Backbone bond lengths (Angstrom), bond angles and torsions (degrees), N, CA, C in turn:
res aa  C-N    CA-C-N  psi(-1)  N-CA   C-N-CA  omega(-1)  CA-C   N-CA-C  phi
1 Q - - - 1.453 - - 1.518 111.51 -
2 L 1.318 116.79 -37.15 1.453 119.71 178.96 1.525 110.66 -62.88
3 Y 1.306 117.28 -37.93 1.458 122.06 178.01 1.525 109.95 -58.06
4 I 1.319 116.62 -45.39 1.465 121.34 -178.38 1.522 110.48 -70.18
5 T 1.327 117.09 -41.30 1.460 120.88 -179.13 1.521 111.39 -63.30
6 L 1.320 117.93 -35.47 1.464 122.24 -178.41 1.521 113.03 -90.64
7 W 1.290 117.67 21.41 1.463 122.04 -173.79 1.525 112.65 -51.23
8 G 1.323 117.80 -47.84 1.460 119.56 -176.93 1.512 113.91 -90.82
9 A 1.330 119.00 5.84 1.458 120.76 -171.83 1.517 114.60 -91.90
10 G 1.308 119.77 -12.16 1.460 119.20 178.34 1.510 112.52 150.54
11 G 1.311 115.49 129.24 1.458 121.58 -177.70 1.519 113.62 -66.64
12 D 1.339 117.99 -37.20 1.469 120.36 -178.90 1.517 111.37 -62.67
13 L 1.316 116.01 -43.98 1.465 119.74 179.89 1.525 110.74 -64.90
14 R 1.323 117.00 -43.38 1.470 119.99 178.57 1.531 110.76 -61.44
15 T 1.328 117.07 -40.96 1.468 120.53 179.77 1.523 110.87 -63.22
16 R 1.326 116.97 -43.45 1.467 119.57 179.14 1.522 111.56 -64.91
17 L 1.343 116.87 -39.77 1.467 119.49 177.67 1.525 110.91 -63.87
18 L 1.309 116.56 -40.38 1.462 120.33 178.59 1.534 110.79 -64.02
19 Q 1.326 117.15 -40.97 1.465 120.29 177.81 1.526 111.12 -64.63
20 Q 1.334 117.29 -39.29 1.465 120.13 177.20 1.526 110.53 -63.53
21 G 1.316 116.55 -40.24 1.457 120.41 177.52 1.517 111.93 -61.98
22 R 1.321 116.80 -41.59 1.469 120.66 178.92 1.526 111.50 -65.96
23 R 1.330 117.53 -32.10 1.470 120.21 177.93 1.525 111.16 -68.71
24 L 1.333 115.89 -28.84 1.463 119.38 179.15 1.521 111.68 -71.08
25 G 1.298 116.62 -27.87 1.459 120.14 -179.89 1.511 111.26 158.16
26 E 1.319 115.59 166.33 1.460 121.42 179.93 1.524 110.02 -79.94
27 H 1.323 114.98 140.95 1.459 120.35 176.76 1.524 107.25 -158.35
28 N 1.316 116.13 145.67 1.468 120.71 179.75 1.530 111.86 -64.04
29 L 1.330 116.39 -27.34 1.471 120.25 179.60 1.524 110.62 -62.34
30 W 1.353 117.63 -39.66 1.464 120.21 -178.45 1.531 110.65 -62.67
31 V 1.318 116.12 -41.42 1.469 120.62 179.68 1.529 109.85 -65.46
32 A 1.336 115.96 -43.31 1.466 120.42 -179.47 1.531 110.98 -65.27
33 L 1.342 117.26 -41.40 1.468 120.22 178.90 1.522 111.42 -65.85
34 A 1.318 117.36 -40.17 1.463 120.55 178.55 1.526 110.60 -62.14
35 G 1.312 117.35 -36.10 1.460 121.36 179.97 1.517 113.61 -79.31
36 S 1.336 118.88 -16.64 1.464 121.21 -175.86 1.516 113.35 -98.51
37 D 1.318 118.07 0.62 1.462 120.62 -176.14 1.527 110.97 -56.64
38 G 1.311 115.88 123.24 1.456 121.32 -179.48 1.511 113.98 91.14
39 K 1.311 119.50 -3.73 1.469 122.32 -179.38 1.528 108.61 -116.53
40 E 1.335 116.04 90.89 1.466 120.81 -175.93 1.526 113.12 -60.44
41 Q 1.309 117.26 -33.39 1.467 120.20 -176.85 1.526 112.31 -65.07
42 L 1.331 118.66 -25.34 1.467 121.88 178.50 1.526 112.48 -80.82
43 L 1.307 117.70 -23.66 1.456 121.68 -174.41 1.530 112.60 -64.79
44 A 1.316 117.68 -43.15 1.468 120.56 179.66 1.523 110.97 -62.87
45 G 1.317 117.03 -40.18 1.465 120.63 178.16 1.524 111.86 -64.54
46 L 1.324 117.64 -40.00 1.471 121.30 177.86 1.528 111.21 -65.42
47 A 1.317 116.41 -41.29 1.467 120.08 179.33 1.522 110.24 -62.67
48 E 1.318 116.35 -41.19 1.470 119.89 179.27 1.528 110.98 -69.21
49 K 1.321 117.04 -42.24 1.464 121.71 -178.01 1.530 112.00 -63.00
50 Y 1.328 117.53 -40.73 1.462 121.27 -176.96 1.533 113.05 -98.60
51 G 1.335 117.42 7.51 1.459 121.36 175.09 1.519 114.28 70.93
52 L 1.312 117.26 35.79 1.461 121.32 179.27 1.520 109.95 -97.62
53 Y 1.307 116.02 144.49 1.465 120.82 175.40 1.518 107.95 -74.10
54 L 1.317 117.01 131.56 1.456 121.44 179.06 1.526 109.11 -126.00
55 P 1.324 118.40 103.22 1.461 119.02 176.86 1.522 110.40 -68.09
56 I 1.300 115.87 153.60 1.464 120.63 -178.55 1.521 110.72 -61.63
57 T 1.327 116.71 -32.39 1.467 119.76 -177.85 1.515 113.00 -81.20
58 A 1.318 118.45 2.57 1.466 120.57 -176.77 1.517 112.52 -71.46
59 I 1.307 117.69 -22.67 1.456 119.86 -178.10 1.531 108.47 -119.06
60 P 1.328 116.97 80.32 1.460 118.42 179.51 1.524 110.61 -74.21
61 L 1.325 115.21 154.61 1.459 119.06 177.42 1.519 110.74 -68.13
62 S 1.320 116.35 -33.72 1.459 120.48 174.41 1.516 107.40 -137.02
63 S 1.284 116.76 159.27 1.457 120.28 -177.90 1.526 109.82 -69.58
64 P 1.334 117.31 117.59 1.465 119.43 179.26 1.524 109.92 -78.61
65 P 1.335 116.94 157.76 1.463 117.65 175.46 1.525 109.45 -66.47
66 L 1.320 116.88 140.41 1.455 120.51 -178.76 1.525 111.65 -75.96
67 V 1.337 117.63 -25.41 1.460 121.48 -179.35 1.516 108.52 -133.19
68 T 1.319 116.48 131.99 1.456 120.80 172.28 1.516 107.68 -121.47
69 E 1.312 115.82 143.77 1.455 120.63 -178.23 1.515 108.69 -114.30
70 E 1.314 115.47 126.73 1.451 121.05 177.22 1.514 108.41 -131.10
71 I 1.306 115.69 138.64 1.459 120.88 177.66 1.518 107.37 -114.42
72 H 1.317 115.66 126.40 1.454 120.75 179.01 1.519 109.01 -117.95
73 R 1.310 116.22 137.77 1.450 121.18 177.58 1.518 107.41 -120.16
74 D 1.336 116.54 132.38 1.456 121.14 -177.67 1.522 112.50 -76.79
75 H 1.322 117.43 -26.64 1.452 120.29 -170.31 1.520 110.07 -135.33
76 R 1.307 116.36 132.35 1.457 121.09 175.44 1.524 108.03 -101.93
77 L 1.325 116.25 139.73 1.458 119.92 178.31 1.517 111.52 -77.90
78 T 1.322 117.25 -25.88 1.456 121.74 178.54 1.520 108.47 -128.73
79 G 1.306 115.75 160.97 1.457 120.14 -177.14 1.511 113.02 -72.10
80 N 1.324 115.28 155.75 1.466 121.00 178.05 1.521 112.06 -74.00
81 D 1.338 116.62 -20.79 1.457 119.77 -175.29 1.530 112.53 -81.10
82 S 1.310 117.35 -2.27 1.453 121.24 -178.89 1.528 109.98 -67.64
83 E 1.333 115.07 133.64 1.462 119.32 179.34 1.522 111.35 -102.51
84 D 1.327 117.09 7.33 1.450 122.34 -179.82 1.528 109.24 -75.17
85 S 1.320 116.94 124.57 1.468 120.15 -176.45 1.526 111.89 -66.54
86 I 1.317 117.98 -30.74 1.468 120.05 178.92 1.517 110.11 -69.29
87 I 1.326 117.41 -41.44 1.468 120.86 177.87 1.529 109.84 -65.54
88 E 1.327 117.24 -39.97 1.469 120.25 177.49 1.527 110.96 -62.12
89 E 1.324 116.55 -43.87 1.466 119.83 179.14 1.528 110.76 -67.04
90 F 1.336 117.03 -37.84 1.468 122.03 176.31 1.528 110.13 -58.23
91 N 1.330 116.73 -48.69 1.469 120.46 178.91 1.524 111.59 -62.86
92 M 1.323 116.90 -38.98 1.460 120.43 179.74 1.538 110.50 -65.07
93 L 1.325 117.00 -42.24 1.463 120.04 177.94 1.525 110.96 -62.16
94 L 1.333 116.76 -40.36 1.468 119.63 177.50 1.522 111.11 -66.10
95 D 1.330 116.92 -37.59 1.466 120.20 177.94 1.524 111.49 -58.43
96 Y 1.324 116.36 -34.89 1.457 120.69 -179.11 1.528 112.86 -93.92
97 G 1.333 116.58 10.19 1.459 120.63 175.25 1.517 114.62 76.17
98 Q 1.306 117.86 16.28 1.462 121.58 -179.59 1.527 109.14 -95.04
99 V 1.330 115.23 71.89 1.464 122.03 -172.70 1.522 111.44 -66.45
100 N 1.323 117.54 -48.67 1.471 119.88 -178.70 1.523 111.99 -61.55
101 E 1.326 116.89 -38.84 1.461 120.24 178.31 1.526 110.83 -66.42
102 A 1.336 117.12 -36.90 1.464 120.93 178.32 1.522 110.47 -65.02
103 V 1.328 117.17 -43.05 1.468 121.05 178.33 1.526 109.85 -66.13
104 D 1.334 117.89 -41.69 1.473 121.35 176.43 1.525 111.10 -56.16
105 L 1.319 115.84 -43.73 1.464 120.93 -178.91 1.526 111.03 -59.71
106 L 1.341 116.76 -47.40 1.466 119.62 -179.67 1.527 111.39 -67.49
107 E 1.318 117.64 -38.59 1.471 119.91 178.22 1.527 110.53 -60.58
108 K 1.319 116.84 -46.16 1.468 120.34 -179.66 1.523 111.48 -65.08
109 A 1.340 116.46 -38.74 1.466 119.97 179.38 1.525 110.67 -65.28
110 I 1.328 117.04 -40.11 1.468 120.17 179.83 1.520 110.46 -69.69
111 L 1.323 117.76 -41.73 1.464 119.59 179.00 1.527 111.47 -64.70
112 A 1.330 117.17 -29.95 1.467 120.76 176.97 1.526 111.04 -74.86
113 Q 1.351 116.69 -35.44 1.472 121.71 -179.12 1.532 109.18 -137.07
114 P 1.339 118.35 79.01 1.466 120.68 -175.04 1.526 114.30 -61.90
115 R 1.301 118.31 -23.46 1.473 120.56 -178.55 1.532 112.79 -86.58
116 H 1.313 117.58 -4.18 1.471 121.14 179.70 1.527 108.07 -82.05
117 D 1.342 116.39 99.27 1.467 122.78 -169.88 1.524 114.93 -71.78
118 V 1.315 119.00 -16.08 1.465 122.09 -172.72 1.529 112.28 -62.66
119 Y 1.324 117.59 -33.55 1.462 120.96 -172.93 1.526 113.89 -82.42
120 Y 1.333 117.39 -18.96 1.465 119.95 -175.19 1.532 112.86 -66.12
121 G 1.323 117.55 -43.39 1.468 120.77 -177.69 1.520 112.94 -56.53
122 P 1.339 117.90 -56.05 1.469 118.94 179.03 1.532 112.93 -62.24
123 L 1.336 116.88 -36.79 1.465 119.36 -179.06 1.525 111.13 -66.67
124 L 1.326 117.26 -45.18 1.463 120.12 179.91 1.526 110.83 -64.60
125 E 1.327 116.73 -37.62 1.467 119.62 177.11 1.527 111.08 -64.42
126 M 1.322 116.62 -38.53 1.467 119.75 178.41 1.527 110.89 -65.69
127 Y 1.337 117.17 -41.83 1.464 119.55 177.36 1.526 110.59 -58.42
128 E 1.326 116.12 -42.29 1.462 119.46 -178.48 1.527 110.98 -68.19
129 R 1.315 117.17 -44.39 1.471 120.22 179.75 1.522 112.03 -63.53
130 M 1.322 116.17 -37.39 1.462 121.10 -178.65 1.527 112.06 -81.68
131 D 1.340 116.48 -12.08 1.464 122.03 -174.02 1.531 108.88 54.43
132 A 1.339 115.08 46.04 1.465 122.43 -173.90 1.524 110.34 -94.08
133 R 1.325 116.48 70.36 1.470 121.35 -177.72 1.520 111.91 -62.09
134 E 1.307 116.43 -49.43 1.466 120.47 -177.08 1.531 110.85 -63.10
135 R 1.303 116.01 -44.71 1.466 120.09 -179.75 1.528 110.81 -64.85
136 F 1.335 116.12 -39.78 1.460 120.98 178.75 1.530 110.54 -64.19
137 S 1.324 117.66 -42.77 1.471 119.74 -179.92 1.532 110.81 -65.73
138 Q 1.337 117.52 -37.25 1.468 120.34 176.10 1.528 110.92 -63.58
139 F 1.339 115.79 -40.47 1.463 119.93 179.39 1.526 110.32 -64.69
140 I 1.338 117.39 -43.52 1.471 120.41 179.96 1.528 110.05 -60.57
141 K 1.324 117.14 -43.86 1.467 120.22 178.94 1.518 110.91 -59.92
142 S 1.319 116.79 -43.71 1.467 119.35 -177.62 1.526 112.04 -71.61
143 I 1.338 117.88 -34.60 1.477 119.21 -178.48 1.530 110.95 -74.76
144 L 1.326 117.38 -31.30 1.465 119.88 -179.82 1.523 112.28 -75.62
145 T 1.319 117.88 -17.58 1.468 120.64 178.32 1.526 112.73 -89.22
146 T 1.318 117.91 -1.98 1.472 120.06 178.94 1.524 109.99 -77.11
147 D 1.318 115.69 164.14 1.464 121.13 179.93 1.521 112.17 -70.08
148 M 1.336 116.58 -28.41 1.470 121.02 -177.92 1.527 109.41 -120.37
149 P 1.328 118.68 90.44 1.469 119.32 178.01 1.529 110.36 -67.42
150 P 1.320 117.75 159.39 1.469 120.61 -179.79 1.530 111.40 -66.28
151 N 1.329 115.71 165.22 1.464 119.89 -178.50 1.529 111.25 -70.46
152 E 1.332 116.51 173.84 1.468 121.68 -174.46 1.520 112.92 -62.26
153 D 1.319 116.98 -39.76 1.464 120.09 -178.92 1.533 110.79 -61.48
154 I 1.308 116.85 -44.30 1.464 121.29 178.64 1.528 109.72 -65.17
155 M 1.326 117.36 -40.51 1.467 120.68 178.55 1.528 110.49 -61.33
156 R 1.341 116.91 -40.18 1.470 120.29 177.26 1.526 110.68 -63.21
157 Q 1.331 116.75 -42.59 1.468 120.47 178.65 1.530 111.10 -62.22
158 M 1.320 116.52 -41.77 1.466 119.88 179.58 1.529 110.81 -66.94
159 F 1.331 117.48 -40.11 1.461 121.00 177.91 1.527 110.36 -64.10
160 S 1.333 116.36 -42.21 1.465 121.00 178.66 1.532 110.92 -62.25
161 L 1.319 116.95 -42.36 1.464 120.40 177.89 1.526 110.82 -63.96
162 A 1.328 117.02 -41.04 1.467 120.07 178.79 1.526 110.42 -60.13
163 E 1.330 117.12 -41.27 1.471 120.42 177.75 1.525 111.32 -64.11
164 R 1.338 116.68 -44.46 1.467 119.94 -179.63 1.525 111.31 -63.14
165 L 1.323 116.55 -42.78 1.463 119.88 -179.92 1.529 111.43 -63.93
166 Q 1.329 117.14 -33.54 1.467 119.64 178.78 1.521 111.50 -73.49
167 R 1.336 117.09 -29.62 1.468 120.61 179.35 1.516 112.33 -71.80
168 Y 1.329 117.12 -34.42 1.464 120.29 -178.85 1.519 109.24 -69.56
169 P 1.329 117.71 141.71 1.468 118.62 174.07 1.525 109.86 -68.40
170 Q 1.320 115.26 144.82 1.471 120.60 179.37 1.524 109.42 -64.68
171 R 1.319 117.27 128.67 1.467 121.30 178.57 1.517 109.47 -76.88
172 Q 1.304 115.15 136.95 1.460 121.03 178.52 1.526 109.24 -96.81
173 I 1.304 116.76 133.29 1.462 120.97 175.19 1.516 107.07 -93.04
174 I 1.302 115.20 121.35 1.470 120.27 -176.93 1.503 110.33 -100.29
């Protein structure tokens, strides 16, 4: 049955399974399977003749990938309706688990346009989630040395985050 189920998954594996079956003993099914390799239309008839269960998906038109990888995230830091390409790229980097690259992207975008308030919220949230005190302090130093510092509301948010980060105990990496 495994031989039939793996029909579209690879000829080498099917051949080895057939050889293992022949080592177990002689059977007319082994001869019939060896003769039907590559002919999907014969497989259903063999399964019926020898009383084997044949799922509909056993004979794919093309060999499907045996493993697919999907990453799901429960929470987005920014809305899906955003048309900002930097925010879209930030979300895409997070989807693929590239957290440091996502934070780098927002830091560079803010340093290029310090008055663009959209990027501060997600960046500050990332600093807090990562407990990135050192990185946050470096960012504050670099943003305060620019010609256009952020507005008062953003400064209050950054000050509040600095206080929260200092209140949390430092995490130890073991």
